[in-house]
N, C-alpha and C positions, 0 to 999 in steps of 0.2 A: 132709727137705728136699720130699717127694714133698707129703706133706699142706701145708705150706706154700704150695710151689708152684701146687696147687689151689685153695687159698683165695683165691688173688690172683686166679687166674683165674674162678673163680667170682661172685667180687664187682665184676668186673669187666662182667661182664653180668647180675648182680641186679639185680632194678625196686626203685626204692627203695619205702621201706612205713614204716606207722608201727607201732610193737611195738603186740600186741595185748591187751587186754584181758580177763578173763573176764567173761561177764556175768554176775548172778546177780539177774536180774530178777521179775517177776511173772509168772503165768499168761499166755500167749499163746491165742490161736485158735489150733487144729489143724486141719492141713489134709486133706481125703478121702485114704485110703489110695488112691484111684485115681488121683489126683496125685502120692502118693510113689511111686505105679508106675510113673508116667510118667517123674519125674524122677530118681530115682533110679537108677544102674548100680552092676554089680558090681565090683568094681576088676579081679576076675580074669580077668573077661572083655576089661575097657581093656588094663589091663597084667597078663599072667599071671606073668611073671617075680618080680613083690614077694610077699616069703614076706607070711605073715599066721599070726597066733598071737591069736585071738579072744580074749582072758582074760576077758572076761566074760560067756561060753559056757560058763566051768569054774569052777569053786572058787577058780581059783589068780587072785585078786583079794582086794582089802581086808576087802571086806566078808566075804570067804569063802564064799558063796553063788552060783549060777548066778544072772543077774539074768533080771528077769521083762523077756520080750521077744525072751531069744537062746538059741531054742530049735534054732539054726542057727548054727554060727560060720561066717560069711560077713560080709564088709568091704563094706557098700554107703557111694557118697557120691554128692552131685549130680554129676550127668555132666561138668559143666564143673571141679567137682573133681577126678574120677577122669581124665582125660584130662590135665590138667595135671599129675597126680601121675605119669600116662606117660611126659610130657615128664622130669619131675627122675628118675624111671628109668633112662630113654636117656642121658640125661647122665652120670650116675653109673655106669652097667655099660659105657660106654668107658675108663670110669679103675679097672676092675674089682672096683666096690661096686653096692651097692644096698639096697634099703630093706625096714625089717619093721614091719609097721603091726600092733598091739594093739585099736584103734580106730578106728572110721571114723564113720558114721551107727547115731545111738543113738535108740529109741525114748522120749519122754515118760515111761512109765512106767518105762523103768528108773533116767533121770535121780530121780524120784519115788520109787524105792525106795531107790538112793542117799541121799536127804534124810531118809527116815525113819531108813535107818540110821546115821545121823548124830545123831539126836534121840533114837532108841533107845540109842544107846550112852554118849552124854554128850557127844558128839565136834561139836556143832554149830559151835565153834572154826574148825573146817572149812569152813562155811559164809560163815563172816563172813569169813575171810582169801581168801574166794576159790577156793579149792582144789577145791571140790564146790559147783556150780552149782546152782539151783533151776529154771533155764530155758537151757540150753548150746547154744552151735553145732553142737553132735554135734547133737542134735533134730533140725538142719536141714539135717544130711547136707555141710554145709560144714567141721566139725573132720576131724583125725584127729590121731591117737597112734602114734608110729612112732623110729624108729629106724633107724641105717644098720648095715648088715651088709657080710662078705666076698663078692662076687658066690656064686663057687665053691661054700664052705663055710657061707656063712650064720650066721658067727661074728658076734657083735656087738661092736662098737667099743665101746669106753671111755666111758662116760658119765657116771662118778661115783656116781650112784644107779640103785637098780634103777625101771623101771614105778612110777609112783603112790607115790612117795615123798615123801610130803605135809612137805616140810621147807625150810627157807633152801637144802638143798644143793642143792635140785633147781633154783635161781631158774637159768636161764640162763646169765648172767654170774657167778654164785660160783662158780667153777672156775679150775684155773691147769694149765698144761704139757701133755701132752698130752690131758688131758679137756676142759681148753680148748678146744685147736686143734679135738677131734673135734665139739665142739656147733657150734663155729662154722661148721665144713665143712656140719654139717648145715642151719644156719640160710641159709646163702649157699646151697647148694642149692635149697634149698626156695622161698628168696624168688625165684631166678633164675625162675622160676614162675608166683611171684605170691602166696605162701604167706607168711603174716607168725606170726611166733614168737610167744604168751604166754611173759611173762619170765617168769613165777614156775613156768613146768614147761618144760624143755627138750624134753619131746618131742612140746609140744602145737601143733600148727598149724593156721590160719584161709584158709579162702579166700573172698573177697567174690563175692558173686553178687547181681544188685540184686533179685532177689524172693525172698530165702528165708524159708522159712515150716516151725516145727514140725512134725513128723510123729509118731503115733504107732501107725505099722504096723509088726507085731512083724519082726524078720529072717528072711526065706525065701529060699529057693533062685532064683534069676532063671533 
């Protein structure tokens, strides 16, 4: 009953937004590192209570290797997105819940490494199906991969699949019961501050900014 009531409350205040699609487009002009440093912000500084587990800075990811550009385990986002995420966290914290981030801004070199892994391992279908993009909103610092947790313990909510399971089971609407309720709780909480879910990945959300550009700045301490 608590989850259902919260779903209704969040739905009432959510901004209407179209479902996001994952881009898989040709190369774009990459902004200078100085632009990236000016436009990106560390989530830990904006919203320090949000938990972080930067998977691509470890071997615990689908490639089995630390990705290029992930020498530091830090989550960066465009400042506008980071501030909006802080507001999501505040809404959830009032109900004893919070967010845990697996990835935010992703250097272009890391995305290229993902593509190379697909090609090297014969898994180009992941590119064709949109699970891995040749160019991603992550490169622009406006996409974030995350889940819901209990605020105090950090225990993750049951979302039905692990992060980065590239299958139909991860499609946001492909769930029932508690898993479906938890996914919708996350979607509605994020939508309330302008984030749009990618329908094939329950964990992936994008935030619209008018001047989004890709960066290749390696992750560094802010």
